[in-house]
Every structure is written in C-alpha cells, then in structure tokens.
N, C-alpha and C positions, 0 to 999 in steps of 0.2 A: 355398221360395226363401230365399236368404240376403240380408240387407239389402234388403228389398223397397222401401224408400223411395228407393233409388238406381236410376239407369237400368241397363238390361240389360248394356251393355258393362262398367260398373263391377262389377256383380254377378259377371259371368263372370271378370273379372280377380281379384277377391277369392277366388273359389272356386279358381281356378288357383293363386294364391299359397299358399293353405292346402294344396292337394294337393302342390305342389312341396316343402313342408316335411314331407310325410308325414302330415298331419292327415287323419283319416277324418271325413267329414261324413255325417250321416244326416239328410237333408232330407225333409219331408213325412211325419214319423213322429209317433206318439203314444206317450209313455212310459206304461207300465202300472205299473211298479214299479222302485224303486231300492233295492238291498240294499247291504250294506257294501262290496262290491267288484264288483257286477254290475248292469247296467241291462237291463231287459226292455222291449221296445217292439214295435210293429207299424206297418206303413205305413198311413196313414190314407186314402189314395185307392187303392181297389182297382178293377180292371177288372170289368165285369159277370160274375158267376158265380165270381169269384175269392174264395177263403175267406181270412179273416184268419189270419195265421200269426204267432205270437209268436216274436221273435228276441231274442237277447241278446248282450252282449259284456262282457268283464271290463274294469275300468278302474283306474287308479291315482289320477287326479285327475278329478273330474267338474266340468265347467263347464256350467251350466244356462243356456240361452237360450230365451226364449219368443218367439212371434210378435208382430208389431206391426201386422198387417193389420186393417182394420176388421172388426168383427163383423157378422154378417148384418143385425142390427137397424140398424146405422149405414148399411150399404150400401142397405138398403131405404128408409131415411129420405132419403138423398141422392137416390135415384132418384125418390121421390115428390115431393120439393120442389126438384127440380133447377132450376126456373125462378126460384126465390126464393133458395135457399141458395147460398153460395159454397163450393165444395169445391176442395181442393188435390190434390196428387199422390196417385195411387192411391185416390181416393175419400174422403179424410179431410175432415172438416168444419172449415172455417177459423173461428177464434174471435178475439175481441179480448182485451185485457189482463184483462178480467173474465170470460172464458170464455163470452161471449155469441156466438151464431152470427152470422157476418157474412152480410148479405143479408136477414136477417129484420128487419123494421122495428123491433120492440121487443126484438130480440136473444134472445128466449126460444125 
C-alpha cells in the first residue's frame, strides 16, 4: 500500500497520479539486492503454492521508500491491551510528548 496512513480514496488518487506521470510502482515487494544500476526483488505476499520468483529492473535514479505500517509486535500489543491503550489510525499507539502510551495509567 502506498501512504497507508491516509484513507483509501487518497491512496488511490496518489497511485493514479503517479501512473499518469509514467511512474512504475512496485508495491508489496521485498528488495533482495541493489546493484549499481539494477534492483532485484520479489513479491512478499504469494498465493498458496506459488513460488518466490526474483524479478529485476534497471534504474537511473533509485528512490528508496520503506513501509510505515505497525510491526506484528505492535499490532499484537494493541490487540492485547485494546481496552486500556489508545490507538490511532491503522493501529498505531498514541503517545504523549514524552512518548508515553496514552491510556496506560503510568504511561509505560
């Protein structure tokens, strides 16, 4: 997903804008290797029985962007303490100015 912190309509509009400019997007991929002029990757979510296939493409300028989705540990934590902890958009833990979790009495 591109810009997961935003609502689906804005995500779609952003993807459409990139495509209209001729930008190729590779979403849901894991980069295996970056050489001087080529990137090697595979799609990280495979259908049952589907084998991982490494693909590549040549590039002139590489712009690296990584995901901002919560890690499984954070997702599990929010689920376990959902009655106490305050979570925001897409399962992120809300914190105060001192990075203490909101909703937990002592903030730890």
